[in-house]
C-alpha atoms as one frame of an Amber mdcrd trajectory, in Angstrom:
protein
 204.554 149.450 124.456 207.841 151.343 124.381 210.095 150.211 121.519 213.799
 151.043 121.607 216.498 150.668 118.967 220.077 150.224 120.177 222.690 151.226
 117.593 225.805 149.044 117.837 229.079 149.292 115.930 228.745 146.333 113.534
 227.853 146.788 109.841 224.242 147.341 108.818 222.250 147.257 105.575 219.697
 150.125 105.465 217.114 148.017 103.634 213.440 148.995 103.454 212.718 146.367
 106.096 215.271 147.769 108.530 214.053 151.324 107.967 210.504 150.165 108.677
 211.568 148.358 111.864 213.346 151.352 113.407 210.768 153.948 112.391 209.029
 155.480 115.388 211.321 153.851 117.956 213.273 155.578 120.679 217.005 155.302
 120.054 220.166 154.885 122.129 223.578 154.708 120.445 226.433 152.649 121.896
 229.822 154.219 121.136 230.631 153.821 117.406 227.036 152.787 116.719 226.281
 156.510 116.508 227.510 156.455 112.897 224.396 154.496 111.838 221.967 157.174
 112.996 222.156 159.303 109.849 221.823 156.346 107.474 218.659 155.248 109.278
 217.215 158.741 109.698 217.358 158.489 113.497 218.187 160.948 116.266 219.355
 159.134 119.423 218.162 160.440 122.746 221.340 159.162 124.423 224.885 158.149
 123.433 226.631 155.782 125.853 229.979 154.031 126.186 233.644 154.638 126.839
 233.971 156.450 123.480 237.121 154.592 122.480 235.948 153.551 119.010 233.870
 156.336 117.480 235.385 158.370 114.646 236.449 162.034 114.938 233.543 163.250
 112.808 231.130 161.844 115.408 232.634 163.930 118.183 230.679 167.051 117.293
 227.253 165.483 117.722 224.995 167.189 120.254 223.367 163.964 121.461 223.527
 163.771 125.287 226.344 161.494 126.451 226.715 159.035 129.276 230.424 158.265
 129.496 231.894 155.194 131.184 235.553 154.393 131.929 237.301 152.139 129.435
 238.045 149.583 132.170 234.560 148.353 133.067 232.736 145.094 133.691 230.132
 145.413 130.928 229.998 146.174 127.216 228.785 149.431 125.696 225.843 147.538
 124.214 224.981 146.112 127.611 224.985 149.607 129.090 222.725 150.839 126.275
 220.230 148.032 126.897 220.199 148.780 130.623 219.504 152.441 129.872 216.661
 151.512 127.513 215.087 149.267 130.149 215.424 151.984 132.783 213.523 154.308
 130.424 210.633 151.896 130.104 211.594 149.751 127.116 209.297 146.786 126.558
 211.011 145.639 123.353 214.604 146.252 122.273 215.970 145.943 118.728 219.758
 145.619 118.453 220.991 147.054 115.135 224.624 146.513 114.148 225.085 143.458
 116.368 226.573 141.251 113.605 229.856 141.467 111.710 232.941 143.203 113.019
 234.639 141.505 115.962 233.470 137.951 116.580 233.741 138.328 120.354 231.343
 141.292 120.168 228.844 139.258 118.142 229.049 136.455 120.698 228.487 138.858
 123.579 225.419 140.360 121.871 223.873 136.911 121.421 224.592 135.953 125.028
 223.128 139.212 126.333 220.006 138.734 124.199 219.585 135.209 125.598 220.014
 136.490 129.130 217.367 139.165 128.611 214.976 136.629 127.056 215.354 134.394
 130.095 214.422 137.387 132.240 211.209 137.780 130.226 212.341 140.735 128.111
 212.045 140.923 124.331 215.385 141.583 122.640 215.779 140.938 118.898 218.799
 141.494 116.620 218.538 142.720 113.011 221.039 144.263 110.574 218.748 144.600
 107.547 219.519 141.156 106.154 219.696 138.798 109.109 217.572 138.393 112.230
 218.439 136.722 115.516 215.672 135.668 117.907 216.590 134.295 121.338 214.441
 131.234 122.008 212.726 130.947 125.355 211.020 127.843 126.638 207.662 127.279
 125.037 206.192 127.808 121.559 206.986 130.716 119.254 205.813 131.535 115.727
 208.107 133.700 113.595 206.807 135.281 110.360 208.978 134.704 107.299 208.592
 133.769 103.626 208.889 130.507 101.743 212.502 129.689 100.932 214.026 131.782
 103.717 217.111 130.140 105.205 217.454 129.742 108.951 219.553 127.982 111.563
 219.253 127.390 115.275 222.471 128.068 117.173 222.671 126.151 120.419 224.369
 127.503 123.529 223.723 124.315 125.516 222.196 120.894 125.064 218.539 121.311
 124.104 215.597 119.072 124.928 212.158 118.790 123.420 212.908 120.899 120.327
 210.109 121.028 117.749 210.475 122.793 114.396 207.399 123.058 112.142 206.880
 124.796 108.808 210.396 123.893 107.680 212.018 121.680 105.081 213.624 119.671
 107.881 211.088 119.477 110.722 211.785 118.093 114.177 209.456 116.812 116.860
 210.459 116.816 120.525 214.106 116.244 119.640 216.859 116.118 122.241 220.040
 117.481 120.662 223.475 117.794 122.301 225.395 121.029 122.119 228.032 119.363
 119.911 225.539 118.502 117.141 225.079 120.732 114.075 221.746 119.136 113.169
 219.918 122.453 113.500 222.070 124.310 110.963 220.870 125.322 107.460 217.124
 124.791 107.344 214.515 126.381 105.059 211.065 127.857 105.666 208.286 126.258
 103.627 205.657 128.959 104.071 204.960 132.314 105.693 206.032 131.294 109.204
 208.094 128.821 111.162 207.058 127.477 114.540 209.566 126.633 117.234 208.917
 124.980 120.571 211.694 124.404 123.091 211.292 122.508 126.351 214.752 123.102
 127.785 218.053 124.698 126.788 219.497 127.873 125.336 219.362 128.624 121.615
 219.097 131.456 119.091 217.246 131.360 115.787 219.132 133.029 112.920 216.892
 133.949 109.978 217.879 135.386 106.614 215.472 138.158 105.640 214.111 139.309
 102.325 215.559 142.868 102.354 212.578 144.266 100.416 209.890 142.705 102.592
 207.970 145.134 104.806
């Protein structure tokens, strides 16, 4: 397996769990995401983007650059993911995908869903919060008792089952407009999700000290 970390511009929390997740991965920075490299002890193999948002102190870095024009039809994060996949990535961890501009957060979630539908594993983590795109079929996600989670829907969903949670569901059909899947709680060391149809993302609050 070839694991890649993509450094994005949103805030991060360099918790022990995040440091453990990025250790030993190959790294690509997207524009201002380069500023997270030092805090995480990482050396990117590539720095991509239109370079319109990095700070002056980043300019001296000797990381190889792939520069794109500012007027383009894809985001810097999207370009970074494409580069990772072209270099053989089998799993991609997006770090710095939350916080900052809301439209950027939305685009990261949509891109992760798109990649999941194509059969690729893309996960988001900032040190305190995970996001897992949900594909059709069952999935078990390790956690700890008491961890808070929500399922964000990007369409109507059908046949949704949630097990191992305070508020379980069995083969539920839920319209996009419903907030039924917000604010749930894990009851043990994992939660199990099964989705028959639809697009959704699981948001999970992490214990920052858990390895």
